[in-house]
C-alpha positions as a printed Julia matrix, in Angstrom:
405×3 Matrix{Float64}:
  0.0     0.0     0.0
  1.42    3.37   -1.04
  1.5     6.19    1.5
  1.55    9.62   -0.13
  2.77   12.82    1.47
  1.45   16.27    0.68
  5.12   17.29    0.48
  6.29   17.17   -3.12
  8.67   14.22   -3.4
 10.22   13.15   -6.7
  9.86    9.47   -7.57
 13.61    8.85   -7.5
 14.49   10.87   -4.4
 14.49    7.88   -2.05
 13.29   10.14    0.76
  9.56    9.59    0.76
  7.27    9.31    3.76
  8.04    5.58    4.03
 11.65    6.45    4.88
 11.97    9.5     7.2
 15.63    9.1     8.21
 16.97   11.14   11.12
 19.93   13.49   11.07
 21.41   16.6    12.66
 21.57   19.91   10.8
 22.13   23.59   11.34
 20.76   26.68    9.64
 23.08   29.62    9.08
 23.81   31.31   12.4
 21.76   28.83   14.43
 22.58   25.95   16.76
 22.33   22.35   15.53
 19.11   20.43   15.93
 17.52   17.15   14.86
 15.49   16.76   11.69
 14.16   14.16    9.31
 14.55   14.08    5.53
 11.43   14.28    3.37
 11.92   14.85   -0.35
 14.31   17.74   -0.89
 13.64   19.12    2.6
 14.65   18.71    6.22
 11.77   18.81    8.67
 12.89   20.69   11.77
 11.82   18.55   14.74
 12.94   21.1    17.32
 10.63   23.66   15.72
  7.76   21.14   15.64
  8.28   20.51   19.32
  8.31   24.21   20.14
  5.0    24.51   18.29
  3.54   21.67   20.36
  3.1    19.4    17.35
  5.24   16.48   18.56
  6.42   15.17   21.91
  9.91   16.22   22.88
 11.71   15.7    26.17
 14.73   17.74   25.11
 15.48   15.22   22.36
 15.48   17.42   19.28
 17.0    20.82   20.17
 20.32   19.01   20.22
 23.46   18.47   18.2
 23.11   14.7    18.49
 20.55   11.95   18.05
 21.73   10.17   21.21
 19.08   11.63   23.51
 16.29   10.47   21.24
 17.91    7.11   20.57
 18.13    6.22   24.25
 14.39    6.87   24.69
 13.6     3.45   23.27
 11.56    1.6    20.72
  8.09    2.71   21.85
  9.13    6.36   21.56
 10.71    5.78   18.14
  7.52    4.12   16.91
  5.25    6.81   18.33
  7.3     9.63   16.82
  7.41    7.92   13.42
  3.66    7.41   13.47
  3.07   11.04   14.41
  5.41   12.36   11.7
  3.7    10.15    9.12
  0.34   11.57   10.19
  1.58   15.16    9.99
  3.13   14.64    6.55
  0.22   12.78    4.94
 -2.86   14.54    6.32
 -3.46   17.72    4.33
 -5.12   19.23    7.4
 -1.68   19.61    9.01
 -0.03   21.24    6.01
 -0.41   24.83    7.19
  1.21   24.06   10.55
  4.05   21.92    9.21
  5.08   23.65    5.99
  6.89   26.58    7.71
  9.22   24.06    9.35
 10.36   22.44    6.1
 13.8    23.73    5.15
 15.4    23.0     1.76
 18.32   20.67    2.35
 20.43   22.94    0.15
 20.08   25.69    2.77
 21.41   23.75    5.76
 24.63   22.12    6.88
 24.3    18.41    7.58
 26.36   17.42   10.6
 27.56   14.36   12.51
 24.32   12.54   13.39
 25.48   10.76   16.57
 27.99   10.95   19.38
 29.84    7.7    18.79
 30.47    5.76   21.99
 32.4     2.7    20.8
 33.17    1.55   17.28
 33.46   -2.07   16.13
 34.18   -3.22   12.59
 33.25   -6.75   11.57
 34.52   -8.98    8.76
 31.27  -10.61    7.67
 31.31  -11.02    3.88
 32.27  -14.53    2.8
 33.34  -13.27   -0.62
 35.52  -10.52    0.85
 37.12  -12.78    3.45
 37.79  -15.44    0.81
 39.38  -12.96   -1.57
 41.51  -11.39    1.17
 42.63  -14.84    2.3
 43.63  -15.8    -1.22
 45.62  -12.59   -1.58
 47.55  -12.93    1.67
 47.6   -16.74    2.05
 47.71  -17.99   -1.55
 48.86  -21.5    -0.63
 46.64  -21.95    2.44
 42.98  -21.99    3.38
 41.61  -18.53    2.56
 39.4   -18.58    5.68
 40.82  -18.77    9.19
 39.5   -21.7    11.28
 37.2   -19.46   13.33
 35.59  -17.52   10.46
 32.47  -19.65    9.97
 31.97  -20.08   13.71
 31.85  -16.45   14.87
 31.63  -12.91   13.46
 35.27  -11.78   13.41
 35.8    -8.11   14.35
 38.22   -5.52   15.68
 37.74   -2.39   17.79
 38.27    0.93   16.07
 38.52    4.49   17.42
 35.3     6.37   18.03
 37.15    9.68   17.93
 38.02    9.27   14.26
 34.5     8.45   13.04
 33.66   11.45   10.86
 30.54   12.6     9.02
 30.31   12.44    5.25
 32.23   15.22    3.53
 35.06   15.39    6.05
 38.47   15.67    4.36
 40.57   12.5     4.63
 44.27   13.23    5.09
 46.54   10.49    3.78
 47.97    8.8     6.89
 51.63    8.18    7.63
 53.19    5.24    9.37
 55.59    2.35    9.05
 55.42    0.18    5.95
 57.64   -2.49    4.46
 57.67   -2.66    0.68
 59.4    -6.05    0.41
 59.92   -9.0     2.8
 63.71   -8.64    2.72
 63.72   -4.9     3.41
 63.63   -2.95    6.65
 60.5    -0.92    7.39
 60.41    2.74    6.44
 58.26    5.64    7.62
 56.19    7.8     5.33
 52.8     8.4     3.69
 50.58    5.41    3.02
 51.28    3.97   -0.42
 48.18    1.77   -0.6
 45.26    3.91    0.55
 41.92    2.14    0.15
 38.22    2.43    0.89
 35.87   -0.2     2.3
 32.18   -0.17    1.38
 30.24   -1.04    4.53
 26.89   -0.73    6.27
 26.67    0.02    9.98
 24.04   -0.06   12.7
 23.74    2.3    15.66
 22.74    1.39   19.21
 20.03    3.32   21.02
 19.02    1.47   24.19
 21.99    0.31   26.29
 22.42   -3.04   28.02
 23.76   -3.72   31.5
 27.31   -4.9    32.11
 27.38   -8.65   32.55
 24.26   -9.19   30.42
 24.01   -9.96   26.72
 21.73   -8.97   23.85
 20.2   -12.03   22.17
 19.47  -11.88   18.42
 15.7   -11.68   18.95
 16.19   -8.48   21.0
 18.04   -6.67   18.22
 15.13   -4.32   17.39
 14.72   -3.35   21.05
 18.23   -1.88   21.16
 19.2    -0.79   17.65
 17.96    2.54   16.34
 18.96    2.39   12.7
 21.5     1.96    9.92
 24.12    4.19    8.27
 26.53    3.85    5.38
 30.17    3.44    6.38
 33.5     3.87    4.62
 36.2     2.33    6.79
 39.26    3.86    5.11
 42.27    1.55    5.11
 46.01    2.09    4.82
 46.81   -1.35    3.43
 50.6    -1.21    3.6
 50.62    0.14    7.17
 47.93   -2.36    8.15
 49.75   -5.37    6.7
 53.04   -4.61    8.49
 51.47   -3.89   11.89
 48.67   -6.48   11.98
 50.71   -9.46   13.12
 49.9   -10.64   15.73
 47.23   -8.29   17.16
 45.4    -7.0    14.11
 44.61   -3.53   12.7
 45.76   -0.39   14.51
 47.12    2.71   12.72
 46.14    1.31    9.33
 42.49    1.72   10.3
 42.27    4.23   13.14
 43.0     7.38   11.13
 39.48    7.77    9.68
 36.07    6.14    9.29
 33.29    8.04    7.5
 29.54    7.63    8.03
 26.51    9.03    6.23
 24.55   12.01    7.56
 21.23   10.18    7.68
 20.32    7.31   10.01
 17.66    5.07    8.47
 15.35    3.69   11.19
 14.73   -0.04   11.37
 11.05    0.46   10.58
 11.94    1.87    7.16
 13.8    -1.34    6.27
 11.01   -3.84    6.91
 10.54   -4.49    3.18
 14.28   -5.0     2.74
 14.53   -7.9     5.18
 15.41  -11.21    3.54
 16.68  -14.6     4.62
 20.46  -14.51    4.93
 22.65  -17.1     3.16
 22.77  -20.6     4.66
 25.41  -21.06    7.34
 27.44  -24.26    7.49
 28.28  -25.34   10.13
 25.2   -24.23   12.05
 26.12  -21.41   14.45
 26.2   -22.02   18.17
 22.87  -21.44   19.95
 23.66  -17.89   21.09
 24.11  -16.88   17.42
 20.99  -18.49   16.04
 18.41  -16.09   14.58
 14.68  -16.81   14.43
 13.77  -14.01   12.0
 15.02  -13.01    8.53
 17.61  -10.31    9.17
 19.5   -10.24    5.93
 19.01   -6.87    4.22
 18.52   -6.46    0.48
 20.58   -3.3     0.06
 22.1    -2.33   -3.28
 25.37   -0.42   -2.84
 27.34    1.62   -5.33
 30.92    2.84   -5.03
 32.13    5.81   -7.05
 35.58    7.32   -7.53
 35.38   10.9    -8.81
 31.67   10.41   -9.63
 32.32    7.25  -11.68
 30.78    3.96  -10.58
 33.41    1.26  -10.09
 31.55   -1.34   -8.04
 28.06   -2.46   -7.0
 28.33   -4.65   -3.89
 25.18   -6.56   -2.75
 24.53   -6.54    0.99
 22.06   -9.46    0.91
 24.94  -11.91    0.5
 26.56  -11.09    3.87
 27.29  -14.31    5.77
 26.82  -12.92    9.3
 23.73  -10.79   10.0
 23.52   -7.68   12.17
 21.7    -9.43   15.07
 24.39  -12.12   15.09
 27.09   -9.46   15.18
 25.43   -7.73   18.12
 24.89  -11.01   19.96
 28.55  -11.89   19.6
 29.74   -8.43   20.62
 27.83   -8.65   23.92
 27.97  -12.38   24.74
 30.95  -11.83   27.06
 28.96   -9.32   29.12
 30.34   -6.16   27.49
 27.65   -3.46   27.92
 25.99   -1.87   24.93
 26.06    1.93   25.05
 23.94    4.53   23.31
 25.86    5.64   20.24
 27.79    2.41   19.75
 28.51    1.93   16.06
 28.89   -1.53   14.54
 30.06   -1.77   10.93
 29.56   -4.81    8.72
 33.02   -5.1     7.27
 33.65   -4.78    3.55
 30.6    -5.71    1.49
 31.56   -7.81   -1.54
 29.75  -10.14   -3.89
 30.95  -13.11   -5.94
 31.61  -11.12   -9.13
 34.59   -8.84   -9.76
 32.36   -5.81  -10.29
 30.79   -6.46   -6.87
 34.0    -6.17   -4.83
 33.85   -3.52   -2.13
 37.47   -2.32   -1.91
 40.51   -1.74   -4.09
 42.42   -4.52   -2.33
 40.07   -6.95   -4.07
 39.39   -4.97   -7.25
 43.14   -4.69   -8.06
 44.16   -7.9    -6.27
 46.43   -5.91   -3.92
 47.85   -3.78   -6.69
 48.55   -6.49   -9.27
 45.97   -5.3   -11.81
 44.74   -1.76  -12.47
 41.09   -0.95  -12.61
 40.05    1.41  -15.38
 37.53    4.12  -14.59
 34.89    5.07  -17.18
 36.88    8.2   -18.09
 39.92    6.07  -18.97
 42.01    6.83  -15.89
 43.44    3.89  -13.97
 43.92    3.11  -10.31
 45.74    0.6    -8.15
 44.96    2.48   -4.94
 43.59    5.93   -4.13
 45.45    9.05   -5.23
 45.47   12.48   -3.61
 42.48   14.45   -4.85
 40.29   11.38   -5.38
 36.76   11.58   -4.0
 35.16    8.31   -2.96
 31.38    8.2    -2.63
 29.19    5.32   -1.52
 25.44    5.22   -1.78
 22.76    2.6    -1.3
 19.09    1.92   -1.88
 16.63   -0.59   -0.47
 13.06   -1.71   -1.12
 10.62    0.64    0.62
  7.48   -0.34    2.48
  5.37    1.53   -0.1
  6.7    -0.43   -3.04
  9.39    1.93   -4.35
 12.96    2.28   -3.19
 14.4     4.31   -0.37
 17.86    5.85   -0.33
 20.26    5.45    2.56
 21.9     8.64    1.36
 25.61    8.67    0.72
 28.96    8.85    2.45
 31.74   10.75    0.71
 35.3    11.84    1.38
 38.16   13.44   -0.57
 41.8    12.41   -0.14
 44.24   15.17    0.84
 48.04   14.86    0.86
 49.81   13.61    3.95
 50.77   16.2     6.54
 54.52   16.96    6.2
């Protein structure tokens, strides 16, 4: 059933009334506040609250979504229902229209205060390709990979909103096995196309979040680019894993898509063999049929499919908390690189160029092994909407700047 808003929304905008993603914005000369996207506009929720049109317990006159996210699922549902009513009933048009601001007239800001950041490694195709690159004579998958969602902890302080400049990192790298390491700018700078979910309701220390409780704790999804310095990462990662090769920057989209907007995108995830341990077993379909695109300098180079991810988001959350680690409002969990079985579905240059062995050619004829200074990487995604069309998860973008001398 199609739900139609009185707000003019183009068919291909991806921001219809069946979406209503949340973000933080500011008007010129004003403090940040929370809004939702509808068509080419941002609906100012702080202004709606001040006018008495929606409930607000100091959630929306804020530079962060965290206060609203911690309020819980019943509040999220009630607010979504109220916004849908206000945007579809013509009787409310006169009261609401003054609080619609063209998105071109605002600055979109960091949507959340990130508490902790975890990056998973949940694509079978990506893990297999990476294993073949770095362990060509061995099993591409490590013995634990099909038994648990592998992950590492990143730095919350270097999670940046879309549009933030990415400065090429420096560090140690070794260019050949028989050479000593040298210090300098990253020589193999890469992107990783990912999807992340954001925690709203916390959990107590010593408890765990079971897969069936995922929707009670998780507020929504964002697009993620987990930038990677491959040469720095490779040299430092043995034996404890990524550190400086990952911690310099992670970019997320401005808009957080609520779980309710993704109901039509839920699909059964790929079969898992061996069967996961009981704490990782999921009773609902929680694969997500998201179609991603990766662009370098506005040219599409890859279209990774998210529906093929081996480990689902509820399984990732269950594993992250099974040891009793508390969930905090603003925790960000990223999927790991999203890749499909075909070459044009690979979600990073490590795979697309096979670690620099083969160039990729962009539509304009230029070639890349890894990212060059001045390159702009953009990721975007769409999903089936509950009204029958497609919604847009927005985009996450960043431009590479030269290393600091």
